[in-house]
C-alpha angles and dihedrals in degrees: 000000000000090000091052089050093050091048092050093048090049091053090048091048094048092048088080088074092078082077085078087076090057091046092052094044090047089054093048092050088050092053091049091051093049088051094049091046092048090048087052089054091053089050091047092053088052092050089051093055095083097034094103094055095056128101118249102267097046089043092055089050092048091046090055092047091049095049090049089050090049090052091051089050090055088048090054093049088049095052088045087055092050089055092054092047089048093050093047093047094049091049092050095046101043111021115023144325116266103238092196091058092051094049098047113072094205092050094044091057093048106034110019105119117187102170144010087262090058088052092047093049094051093047093045089056092053094046089050089053090051089052091053091049090048089051089050090052090048091050092049092051095043119113109220102213101158144011089263090057089051090048089051090051092047093049088050089052093047090050091050091049089048092050092048088051095050093044092052091045093051089046092051088051092048091051089051094051091050094053 
């Protein structure tokens, strides 16, 4: 009976290795997103090439389009970063410690994940950045047709600023509690 129990516990323990599929898939998605964002940079540079020769009105429209495109590129890079952090976190939590991360002081501050809460916190921060970039894109593309539209935009900006303040404040408190 003890041998069956040990065998069963071994199977359960080794089942965690299925996480490798998620780690590899996350890295592949990250590489694809980095490729897409970099290709977008190349297209953005191509779009800029005729910017100086345009009249004022078309140049303003192109400028708004290019700035929104740049924000979308930032968004893609941030999401690619999320996928790397997610892959590293899953690997460290379920498979094995990454010795390179533990030895490198820079990497350990950035990537050392000791619990699901650490992984959640790191992912939440990057997702929060993505939401801010998305709001920035929205703000750039918004047509301000009335004072009410301007008020909504201002309230949105104030809420983003408040959330940045509160996030920074809670991060500062977390830092103090760890010292």
